[in-house]
Every structure is written in structure tokens, then in C-alpha cells.
DSSP file (Angstrom, degrees, kcal/mol; ACC not computed):
  #  RESIDUE AA STRUCTURE BP1 BP2  ACC     N-H-->O    O-->H-N    N-H-->O    O-->H-N    TCO  KAPPA ALPHA  PHI   PSI    X-CA   Y-CA   Z-CA
    1    1 A X              0   0    0      0, 0.0     3,-0.1     0, 0.0   129,-0.0   0.000 360.0 360.0 360.0 159.7   -9.7    9.5    7.8
    2    2 A X        -     0   0    0      1,-0.3     2,-0.3     2,-0.1     3,-0.1   0.944 360.0 -24.0 -74.6 -49.1  -10.9    5.9    7.5
    3    3 A X     >  -     0   0    0      1,-0.1     4,-3.1     0, 0.0    -1,-0.3  -0.977  60.7-103.7-159.7 162.5  -11.7    5.1   11.1
    4    4 A X  H  > S+     0   0    0     -2,-0.3     4,-2.9     1,-0.2     5,-0.2   0.906 120.2  52.0 -60.6 -40.9  -10.8    6.2   14.6
    5    5 A X  H  > S+     0   0    0      1,-0.2     4,-2.2     2,-0.2    -1,-0.2   0.918 112.2  45.8 -64.0 -41.4   -8.7    3.1   15.1
    6    6 A X  H  > S+     0   0    0      2,-0.2     4,-2.2     1,-0.2     5,-0.2   0.909 112.7  49.6 -64.9 -41.3   -6.8    3.8   11.9
    7    7 A X  H  X S+     0   0    0     -4,-3.1     4,-2.5     1,-0.2    -2,-0.2   0.937 113.6  47.0 -60.2 -43.5   -6.4    7.5   12.7
    8    8 A X  H  X S+     0   0    0     -4,-2.9     4,-2.6    -5,-0.2    -1,-0.2   0.872 110.0  53.1 -68.4 -36.8   -5.1    6.6   16.2
    9    9 A X  H  X S+     0   0    0     -4,-2.2     4,-2.2    -5,-0.2    -1,-0.2   0.932 112.6  43.8 -62.7 -46.1   -2.7    3.9   14.8
   10   10 A X  H  X S+     0   0    0     -4,-2.2     4,-1.6     2,-0.2    -2,-0.2   0.899 114.3  48.9 -68.2 -40.3   -1.1    6.4   12.4
   11   11 A X  H  X S+     0   0    0     -4,-2.5     4,-3.3    -5,-0.2     5,-0.2   0.907 110.1  52.5 -64.6 -39.9   -0.9    9.2   14.9
   12   12 A X  H  X S+     0   0    0     -4,-2.6     4,-2.4     2,-0.2     5,-0.2   0.900 105.7  55.7 -62.2 -42.4    0.7    6.7   17.4
   13   13 A X  H  < S+     0   0    0     -4,-2.2    -1,-0.2     1,-0.2    -2,-0.2   0.890 117.5  33.9 -53.6 -42.2    3.3    5.8   14.8
   14   14 A X  H  < S+     0   0    0     -4,-1.6    -2,-0.2    -5,-0.1    -1,-0.2   0.913 136.7  17.5 -84.3 -43.2    4.3    9.3   14.3
   15   15 A X  H >< S+     0   0    0     -4,-3.3     3,-2.2    -5,-0.2     4,-0.2   0.286  82.9 113.2-120.9  10.1    3.9   10.8   17.8
   16   16 A X  G >< S+     0   0    0     -4,-2.4     3,-2.3     1,-0.3    -1,-0.1   0.842  72.9  65.3 -56.0 -34.3    3.8    7.8   20.2
   17   17 A X  G 3  S+     0   0    0      1,-0.3    -1,-0.3    -5,-0.2    -2,-0.1   0.613  90.1  66.6 -62.8 -11.8    7.1    8.7   21.8
   18   18 A X  G <  S+     0   0    0     -3,-2.2    -1,-0.3     2,-0.1    -2,-0.2   0.563  88.0  87.8 -85.4  -9.7    5.5   11.8   23.1
   19   19 A X  S <  S-     0   0    0     -3,-2.3     2,-0.1    -4,-0.2    39,-0.0  -0.481  85.8-103.9 -88.4 160.5    3.2    9.8   25.4
   20   20 A X     >  -     0   0    0     -2,-0.2     4,-2.9     1,-0.1     5,-0.2  -0.360  37.8-105.1 -72.9 162.9    4.1    8.6   29.0
   21   21 A X  H  > S+     0   0    0      1,-0.2     4,-2.0     2,-0.2     5,-0.1   0.859 121.9  48.2 -63.4 -35.4    5.0    5.0   29.4
   22   22 A X  H  > S+     0   0    0      2,-0.2     4,-2.9     1,-0.2     5,-0.3   0.896 110.5  50.7 -67.7 -41.4    1.6    4.2   30.9
   23   23 A X  H  > S+     0   0    0      1,-0.2     4,-2.5     2,-0.2     5,-0.2   0.914 111.4  48.7 -61.1 -43.4   -0.2    6.0   28.2
   24   24 A X  H  X S+     0   0    0     -4,-2.9     4,-2.2     2,-0.2    -1,-0.2   0.904 113.0  48.4 -62.5 -41.7    1.8    4.0   25.6
   25   25 A X  H  X S+     0   0    0     -4,-2.0     4,-2.5    -5,-0.2    -2,-0.2   0.948 114.9  42.9 -64.2 -48.7    1.0    0.7   27.4
   26   26 A X  H  X S+     0   0    0     -4,-2.9     4,-2.2     1,-0.2     5,-0.2   0.879 114.2  51.2 -67.6 -37.8   -2.7    1.3   27.8
   27   27 A X  H  X>S+     0   0    0     -4,-2.5     4,-3.1    -5,-0.3     5,-0.6   0.922 110.6  48.7 -61.0 -45.7   -3.0    2.6   24.3
   28   28 A X  I  X>S+     0   0    0     -4,-2.2     5,-2.3     1,-0.2     4,-1.6   0.927 114.1  46.0 -63.8 -47.1   -1.2   -0.4   22.9
   29   29 A X  I  <5S+     0   0    0     -4,-2.5     6,-2.5     3,-0.2    -1,-0.2   0.861 117.3  43.7 -65.6 -34.1   -3.4   -2.8   24.9
   30   30 A X  I  <5S+     0   0    0     -4,-2.2    -2,-0.2     4,-0.2    -3,-0.2   0.944 128.5  22.7 -79.5 -50.9   -6.5   -1.0   23.9
   31   31 A X  I  <5S+     0   0    0     -4,-3.1    -3,-0.2    -5,-0.2    -2,-0.2   0.896 133.4  31.0 -88.3 -37.7   -5.9   -0.4   20.2
   32   32 A X  I  <<S+     0   0    0     -4,-1.6    -3,-0.2    -5,-0.6    -4,-0.1   0.891 128.0  36.2 -83.2 -43.4   -3.4   -3.0   19.2
   33   33 A X  S   <S-     0   0    0     -5,-2.3    -4,-0.2    -6,-0.2    -3,-0.2   0.570  98.7-134.5 -85.6 -11.5   -4.2   -5.9   21.5
   34   34 A X        +     0   0    0     -6,-0.4     2,-0.2     1,-0.2    -4,-0.2   0.820  47.0 156.2  60.9  34.9   -7.9   -5.1   21.4
   35   35 A X        -     0   0    0     -6,-2.5    -1,-0.2     1,-0.1     2,-0.1  -0.593  43.0-114.6 -80.7 147.3   -8.5   -5.4   25.2
   36   36 A X     >  -     0   0    0     -2,-0.2     4,-2.4     1,-0.1     5,-0.2  -0.406  24.2-110.8 -78.7 164.3  -11.4   -3.7   26.7
   37   37 A X  H  > S+     0   0    0      1,-0.2     4,-2.8     2,-0.2     5,-0.2   0.921 121.4  51.8 -59.9 -39.4  -10.9   -0.9   29.2
   38   38 A X  H  > S+     0   0    0      1,-0.2     4,-2.5     2,-0.2    -1,-0.2   0.912 108.6  49.3 -61.8 -43.3  -12.3   -3.2   31.9
   39   39 A X  H  > S+     0   0    0      2,-0.2     4,-2.6     1,-0.2    -1,-0.2   0.915 114.0  45.4 -61.5 -45.1   -9.8   -6.0   31.0
   40   40 A X  H  X S+     0   0    0     -4,-2.4     4,-1.9     2,-0.2     5,-0.2   0.933 113.3  49.7 -61.1 -48.0   -6.9   -3.5   31.1
   41   41 A X  H  X>S+     0   0    0     -4,-2.8     5,-2.4    -5,-0.2     4,-1.2   0.900 112.1  48.9 -64.4 -39.3   -8.0   -2.0   34.3
   42   42 A X  H  <5S+     0   0    0     -4,-2.5     3,-0.3     1,-0.2    -1,-0.2   0.928 113.4  46.3 -65.6 -46.2   -8.4   -5.5   35.9
   43   43 A X  H  <5S+     0   0    0     -4,-2.6    -1,-0.2     1,-0.2    -2,-0.2   0.766 118.3  42.0 -65.9 -27.6   -5.0   -6.6   34.7
   44   44 A X  H  <5S-     0   0    0     -4,-1.9    -1,-0.2     2,-0.2    -2,-0.2   0.496 109.7-117.2 -98.8  -8.7   -3.4   -3.3   35.9
   45   45 A X  T  <5S+     0   0    0     -4,-1.2     2,-0.3    -3,-0.3    -3,-0.2   0.835  78.0 105.2  75.1  30.0   -5.2   -3.1   39.2
   46   46 A X  S   <S-     0   0    0     -5,-2.4    -1,-0.3    -6,-0.2    -2,-0.2  -0.884  74.9 -81.7-134.9 170.5   -7.0    0.1   38.5
   47   47 A X     >  -     0   0    0     -2,-0.3     4,-1.6     1,-0.1     5,-0.2  -0.223  31.3-120.1 -69.4 157.4  -10.5    1.2   37.5
   48   48 A X  H  > S+     0   0    0      1,-0.2     4,-3.2     2,-0.2     3,-0.3   0.936 117.5  55.9 -59.9 -43.8  -11.9    1.0   34.0
   49   49 A X  H  > S+     0   0    0      1,-0.2     4,-2.6     2,-0.2    -1,-0.2   0.904 104.1  53.5 -57.9 -42.9  -12.4    4.9   34.3
   50   50 A X  H  > S+     0   0    0      2,-0.2     4,-1.5     1,-0.2    -1,-0.2   0.866 110.9  45.5 -61.9 -33.6   -8.7    5.3   35.1
   51   51 A X  H  X S+     0   0    0     -4,-1.6     4,-2.8    -3,-0.3     5,-0.2   0.908 111.9  51.9 -71.4 -43.4   -7.8    3.4   32.0
   52   52 A X  H  X S+     0   0    0     -4,-3.2     4,-2.4     1,-0.2    -2,-0.2   0.886 108.9  50.4 -62.0 -36.9  -10.3    5.3   29.9
   53   53 A X  H  X S+     0   0    0     -4,-2.6     4,-2.7    -5,-0.2    -1,-0.2   0.907 111.8  47.5 -66.3 -39.2   -8.8    8.6   31.2
   54   54 A X  H  X S+     0   0    0     -4,-1.5     4,-2.1     2,-0.2    -2,-0.2   0.926 114.4  46.4 -66.7 -47.0   -5.2    7.5   30.3
   55   55 A X  H  X S+     0   0    0     -4,-2.8     4,-2.5     2,-0.2    -2,-0.2   0.924 113.9  49.0 -63.1 -44.5   -6.3    6.3   26.8
   56   56 A X  H  X S+     0   0    0     -4,-2.4     4,-2.9    -5,-0.2    -2,-0.2   0.924 111.0  49.2 -59.0 -47.9   -8.3    9.6   26.3
   57   57 A X  H  X S+     0   0    0     -4,-2.7     4,-2.5     1,-0.2    -1,-0.2   0.893 111.3  51.2 -62.7 -36.2   -5.3   11.8   27.3
   58   58 A X  H  X S+     0   0    0     -4,-2.1     4,-2.4     2,-0.2    -2,-0.2   0.926 111.4  46.6 -66.2 -44.9   -3.1    9.8   24.9
   59   59 A X  H  X S+     0   0    0     -4,-2.5     4,-2.5     2,-0.2    -2,-0.2   0.899 112.7  49.7 -58.7 -43.6   -5.6   10.3   22.1
   60   60 A X  H  X S+     0   0    0     -4,-2.9     4,-2.3     2,-0.2    -2,-0.2   0.878 111.4  49.3 -66.3 -38.8   -5.9   14.0   22.9
   61   61 A X  H  X S+     0   0    0     -4,-2.5     4,-2.6     2,-0.2    -2,-0.2   0.949 111.2  49.0 -63.7 -49.1   -2.0   14.3   23.0
   62   62 A X  H  X S+     0   0    0     -4,-2.4     4,-2.0     1,-0.2    -2,-0.2   0.926 113.6  46.2 -58.5 -47.9   -1.6   12.6   19.7
   63   63 A X  H  X S+     0   0    0     -4,-2.5     4,-2.5     1,-0.2    -1,-0.2   0.885 111.9  50.6 -61.3 -40.1   -4.3   14.7   18.0
   64   64 A X  H  X S+     0   0    0     -4,-2.3     4,-2.4     1,-0.2     5,-0.2   0.917 108.6  52.8 -69.0 -39.4   -2.8   17.9   19.5
   65   65 A X  H  X S+     0   0    0     -4,-2.6     4,-2.5     1,-0.2     5,-0.5   0.866 111.5  46.1 -61.7 -37.8    0.7   16.9   18.2
   66   66 A X  H  X S+     0   0    0     -4,-2.0     4,-2.4     3,-0.2    -1,-0.2   0.910 111.0  52.2 -69.6 -42.2   -0.7   16.5   14.7
   67   67 A X  H  < S+     0   0    0     -4,-2.5    -2,-0.2     1,-0.2    -1,-0.2   0.909 118.3  37.7 -60.4 -40.1   -2.6   19.7   14.9
   68   68 A X  H  < S+     0   0    0     -4,-2.4    -2,-0.2    -5,-0.1    -1,-0.2   0.903 132.5  24.1 -78.9 -41.7    0.6   21.6   15.9
   69   69 A X  H  < S-     0   0    0     -4,-2.5    -3,-0.2    -5,-0.2    -2,-0.2   0.779  78.6-155.0-102.4 -33.0    3.1   19.7   13.7
   70   70 A X     X  +     0   0    0     -4,-2.4     4,-2.5    -5,-0.5     5,-0.2   0.768  41.5 143.4  65.2  22.7    1.1   18.3   10.8
   71   71 A X  H  >  +     0   0    0     -6,-0.3     4,-2.6     1,-0.2     5,-0.2   0.893  68.3  51.0 -65.0 -36.4    3.5   15.5   10.1
   72   72 A X  H  > S+     0   0    0      2,-0.2     4,-2.5     1,-0.2    -1,-0.2   0.937 112.5  46.6 -65.6 -47.1    0.9   12.9    9.2
   73   73 A X  H  > S+     0   0    0      2,-0.2     4,-2.3     1,-0.2    -2,-0.2   0.926 114.0  47.0 -65.7 -42.9   -0.7   15.3    6.7
   74   74 A X  H  X S+     0   0    0     -4,-2.5     4,-3.1     1,-0.2     5,-0.2   0.927 110.8  53.1 -65.9 -39.9    2.6   16.3    5.1
   75   75 A X  H  X S+     0   0    0     -4,-2.6     4,-2.6    -5,-0.2    -2,-0.2   0.934 110.3  47.3 -62.3 -44.4    3.6   12.6    4.9
   76   76 A X  H  X S+     0   0    0     -4,-2.5     4,-2.3     2,-0.2    -1,-0.2   0.932 112.6  49.4 -62.9 -44.3    0.4   11.7    3.1
   77   77 A X  H  X S+     0   0    0     -4,-2.3     4,-2.6     1,-0.2    -2,-0.2   0.941 111.8  48.0 -57.5 -51.2    0.8   14.6    0.8
   78   78 A X  H  X S+     0   0    0     -4,-3.1     4,-2.3     1,-0.2    -1,-0.2   0.876 109.3  53.9 -59.4 -38.6    4.4   13.7    0.0
   79   79 A X  H  X S+     0   0    0     -4,-2.6     4,-2.3    -5,-0.2    -1,-0.2   0.921 109.7  47.2 -61.9 -42.1    3.4   10.1   -0.6
   80   80 A X  H  X S+     0   0    0     -4,-2.3     4,-2.0     1,-0.2    -2,-0.2   0.913 111.8  50.6 -65.2 -40.2    0.8   11.2   -3.1
   81   81 A X  H  X S+     0   0    0     -4,-2.6     4,-2.3     2,-0.2    -1,-0.2   0.846 108.6  51.9 -61.6 -38.4    3.3   13.4   -4.8
   82   82 A X  H  X S+     0   0    0     -4,-2.3     4,-2.6     2,-0.2    -2,-0.2   0.920 108.5  50.6 -59.2 -48.2    5.8   10.6   -5.1
   83   83 A X  H  X S+     0   0    0     -4,-2.3     4,-2.3     1,-0.2    -2,-0.2   0.904 111.3  49.0 -57.6 -44.7    3.2    8.4   -6.6
   84   84 A X  H  X S+     0   0    0     -4,-2.0     4,-2.6     2,-0.2    -2,-0.2   0.900 110.0  50.5 -63.8 -44.3    2.4   11.2   -9.1
   85   85 A X  H  X S+     0   0    0     -4,-2.3     4,-2.5     1,-0.2     5,-0.2   0.936 111.4  49.6 -62.9 -44.5    6.1   11.7  -10.0
   86   86 A X  H  X S+     0   0    0     -4,-2.6     4,-1.9     1,-0.2    -2,-0.2   0.926 110.6  48.9 -59.6 -44.2    6.5    8.0  -10.5
   87   87 A X  H  X S+     0   0    0     -4,-2.3     4,-2.0     2,-0.2    -1,-0.2   0.904 111.5  50.0 -61.1 -42.8    3.5    7.8  -12.8
   88   88 A X  H  X S+     0   0    0     -4,-2.6     4,-2.6     1,-0.2    -2,-0.2   0.883 110.3  49.5 -64.4 -39.4    4.7   10.8  -14.8
   89   89 A X  H  X S+     0   0    0     -4,-2.5     4,-2.1    -5,-0.2    -1,-0.2   0.862 109.7  51.5 -70.4 -32.7    8.2    9.3  -15.3
   90   90 A X  H  X S+     0   0    0     -4,-1.9     4,-2.2    -5,-0.2    -2,-0.2   0.896 109.6  50.7 -67.8 -42.4    6.8    6.0  -16.4
   91   91 A X  H  X S+     0   0    0     -4,-2.0     4,-2.5     2,-0.2     5,-0.2   0.914 110.1  49.1 -61.5 -47.6    4.6    7.9  -18.9
   92   92 A X  H  X S+     0   0    0     -4,-2.6     4,-2.5     2,-0.2    -2,-0.2   0.911 109.6  52.7 -61.2 -40.5    7.7    9.8  -20.3
   93   93 A X  H  X S+     0   0    0     -4,-2.1     4,-2.2     2,-0.2    -2,-0.2   0.915 110.8  47.2 -61.7 -42.1    9.6    6.5  -20.6
   94   94 A X  H  X S+     0   0    0     -4,-2.2     4,-2.0     2,-0.2    -2,-0.2   0.929 112.6  47.8 -67.7 -44.1    6.8    4.9  -22.6
   95   95 A X  H  X>S+     0   0    0     -4,-2.5     4,-2.4     1,-0.2     5,-0.5   0.909 113.5  48.9 -58.9 -45.4    6.5    8.0  -24.9
   96   96 A X  I  X>S+     0   0    0     -4,-2.5     5,-3.7    -5,-0.2     4,-1.3   0.887 110.9  50.6 -64.2 -39.0   10.3    8.0  -25.4
   97   97 A X  I  <5S+     0   0    0     -4,-2.2    -2,-0.2     1,-0.2    -1,-0.2   0.888 114.9  43.4 -65.9 -39.9   10.2    4.2  -26.2
   98   98 A X  I  <5S+     0   0    0     -4,-2.0    -2,-0.2    -5,-0.1    -1,-0.2   0.863 134.0   6.1 -74.3 -37.9    7.5    4.6  -28.8
   99   99 A X  I  <5S+     0   0    0     -4,-2.4    -3,-0.2    -5,-0.2    -2,-0.2   0.681 129.4  28.3-128.8 -18.2    8.6    7.6  -30.6
  100  100 A X  I  << -     0   0    0     -4,-1.3    -3,-0.2    -5,-0.5    -4,-0.1   0.776  58.0-161.0-116.8 -36.8   12.0    9.0  -29.7
  101  101 A X      < +     0   0    0     -5,-3.7     2,-0.5     1,-0.2    -4,-0.1   0.848  28.3 170.3  49.4  41.6   14.3    6.4  -28.4
  102  102 A X     >  -     0   0    0      1,-0.2     4,-2.1    -6,-0.2    -1,-0.2  -0.695  29.5-151.9 -88.2 123.7   16.5    9.1  -26.8
  103  103 A X  H  > S+     0   0    0     -2,-0.5     4,-2.7     1,-0.2     5,-0.2   0.858  94.2  54.0 -67.1 -32.7   19.1    7.6  -24.5
  104  104 A X  H  > S+     0   0    0      1,-0.2     4,-2.4     2,-0.2    -1,-0.2   0.905 109.4  46.9 -69.8 -38.8   19.3   10.7  -22.3
  105  105 A X  H  > S+     0   0    0      2,-0.2     4,-2.1     1,-0.2    -1,-0.2   0.873 113.0  50.5 -68.1 -34.5   15.6   10.6  -21.7
  106  106 A X  H  X S+     0   0    0     -4,-2.1     4,-2.3     2,-0.2    -2,-0.2   0.944 112.2  45.7 -65.3 -45.5   15.7    6.9  -21.0
  107  107 A X  H  X S+     0   0    0     -4,-2.7     4,-2.1     1,-0.2    -2,-0.2   0.916 113.7  49.0 -62.4 -43.5   18.5    7.3  -18.5
  108  108 A X  H  X S+     0   0    0     -4,-2.4     4,-2.2     2,-0.2    -1,-0.2   0.894 112.0  48.5 -65.3 -41.3   16.9   10.3  -16.8
  109  109 A X  H  X S+     0   0    0     -4,-2.1     4,-2.2     1,-0.2    -1,-0.2   0.888 111.0  51.0 -68.4 -37.4   13.5    8.4  -16.5
  110  110 A X  H  X S+     0   0    0     -4,-2.3     4,-2.5     2,-0.2    -2,-0.2   0.902 110.7  49.3 -67.1 -40.5   15.3    5.3  -15.1
  111  111 A X  H  X S+     0   0    0     -4,-2.1     4,-2.3     2,-0.2    -2,-0.2   0.894 111.2  49.1 -65.3 -38.0   17.1    7.5  -12.5
  112  112 A X  H  X S+     0   0    0     -4,-2.2     4,-2.3     2,-0.2    -2,-0.2   0.914 112.3  47.9 -61.2 -45.7   13.8    9.1  -11.5
  113  113 A X  H  X S+     0   0    0     -4,-2.2     4,-2.2     2,-0.2    -2,-0.2   0.846 111.3  50.4 -67.6 -37.1   12.1    5.7  -11.2
  114  114 A X  H  X S+     0   0    0     -4,-2.5     4,-1.9     2,-0.2    -2,-0.2   0.922 113.2  47.0 -68.6 -40.4   15.1    4.3   -9.0
  115  115 A X  H  X S+     0   0    0     -4,-2.3     4,-1.8     2,-0.2    -2,-0.2   0.915 113.5  45.8 -68.3 -40.8   14.9    7.3   -6.8
  116  116 A X  H  X S+     0   0    0     -4,-2.3     4,-2.3     1,-0.2    -1,-0.2   0.880 111.3  54.6 -68.9 -38.1   11.2    7.2   -6.4
  117  117 A X  H  X S+     0   0    0     -4,-2.2     4,-2.1     2,-0.2    -1,-0.2   0.846 105.6  52.2 -64.3 -36.0   11.4    3.5   -5.8
  118  118 A X  H  X S+     0   0    0     -4,-1.9     4,-2.0     2,-0.2    -1,-0.2   0.898 111.6  46.8 -66.6 -38.0   13.9    4.0   -3.0
  119  119 A X  H  X S+     0   0    0     -4,-1.8     4,-2.4     2,-0.2    -2,-0.2   0.853 109.8  52.1 -69.5 -35.1   11.6    6.4   -1.4
  120  120 A X  H  X S+     0   0    0     -4,-2.3     4,-1.7     2,-0.2    -2,-0.2   0.871 108.5  52.9 -67.5 -35.9    8.6    4.2   -1.8
  121  121 A X  H  X S+     0   0    0     -4,-2.1     4,-1.1     2,-0.2    -2,-0.2   0.921 109.6  47.5 -62.0 -43.6   10.6    1.4   -0.1
  122  122 A X  H  X S+     0   0    0     -4,-2.0     4,-1.7     1,-0.2     3,-0.4   0.904 109.2  54.9 -61.0 -41.1   11.4    3.7    2.8
  123  123 A X  H  < S+     0   0    0     -4,-2.4    -1,-0.2     1,-0.3    -2,-0.2   0.861 104.0  53.9 -61.9 -35.3    7.7    4.7    3.1
  124  124 A X  H  < S+     0   0    0     -4,-1.7    -1,-0.3     1,-0.2    -2,-0.2   0.822 112.2  44.6 -71.4 -26.5    6.6    1.1    3.4
  125  125 A X  H  < S+     0   0    0     -4,-1.1    -1,-0.2    -3,-0.4    -2,-0.2   0.681 107.1  73.3 -84.1 -19.6    9.1    0.7    6.3
  126  126 A X  S  < S-     0   0    0     -4,-1.7     3,-0.2     1,-0.2    -3,-0.0  -0.113 105.2 -50.7 -81.7-174.1    8.1    4.0    7.9
  127  127 A X  S    S-     0   0    0      1,-0.2    -1,-0.2  -114,-0.1     3,-0.1  -0.076  84.5 -63.6 -55.8 162.8    4.8    4.5    9.7
  128  128 A X        -     0   0    0      1,-0.2    -1,-0.2  -119,-0.1    -4,-0.1  -0.113  64.4 -94.7 -54.7 137.5    1.6    3.6    8.0
  129  129 A X        -     0   0    0     -3,-0.2    -1,-0.2     1,-0.1   -53,-0.1  -0.259  46.5-125.6 -60.4 133.6    0.9    5.5    4.9
  130  130 A X              0   0    0      1,-0.2    -1,-0.1    -3,-0.1   -57,-0.0  -0.325 360.0 360.0 -78.2 164.5   -1.3    8.4    5.8
  131  131 A X              0   0    0     -2,-0.0    -1,-0.2  -124,-0.0    -2,-0.1   0.369 360.0 360.0 -26.5 360.0   -4.6    9.2    4.2
């Protein structure tokens, strides 16, 4: 993974609903709003350590969910495979254009590219692309 913040952001996108409301709030303030543990504690009327414990529990829960379910890893793998399918379809279309001019091949490759494009559009709207 690229960094802890990136890892946590991706895990939160996938599994954030598994956290308590307070964990979500503290996690968001710490990672997304870039507030310090002390600032969060001061705003919430609790100790820095209390905030740290909540954020740490949230991190542990997110990592545990990924370890058990593996959705982020699968998403990343599917994203890579989709890119490979798109690249292969484009290559087939180019070869067909240069040497065969077969209407069926052209139609099939265009359908593949349309389908992969639809999935790529959904992936951009979905949680951050995994690794």
C-alpha cells in the first residue's frame, strides 16, 4: 500500500459502515479533516488518549474486516483485470482494422469496450481504486 492514510481511506470507503458513529466521526476528523488527536479531544471534551483509542479501534476494525472479507484486494484485482481486458480488446480492434476488416470482430470488440467502459465509469464513482 502507498501510505497509512491512503490505506485507511480505502478501507474506510469499503468498511466504514461497520464502525460506531463516534469511531466514524473521530476517524473522519483525524484522517479527512487532518485534525490532531488533541484538537479532536478538545472539541469533543475528551482526552487525547480517548480519541487515540477510538481511532486505533477503528483502524483495527477496518483492517480486520479486510483480512476476513478481502473486498479491497478483490476490487483491486478486478480493476487490474478490467484494464487488461480493455487493452486486449483495443489491440484486437487495431489488428482487425489493419488486416481483416471483419464486421463481426469490430462489433464484438466495440461491445467489449462499451461494457468495460461502463464498469470503469462505475469504478470511478465507487470507493477509491485499490492498489
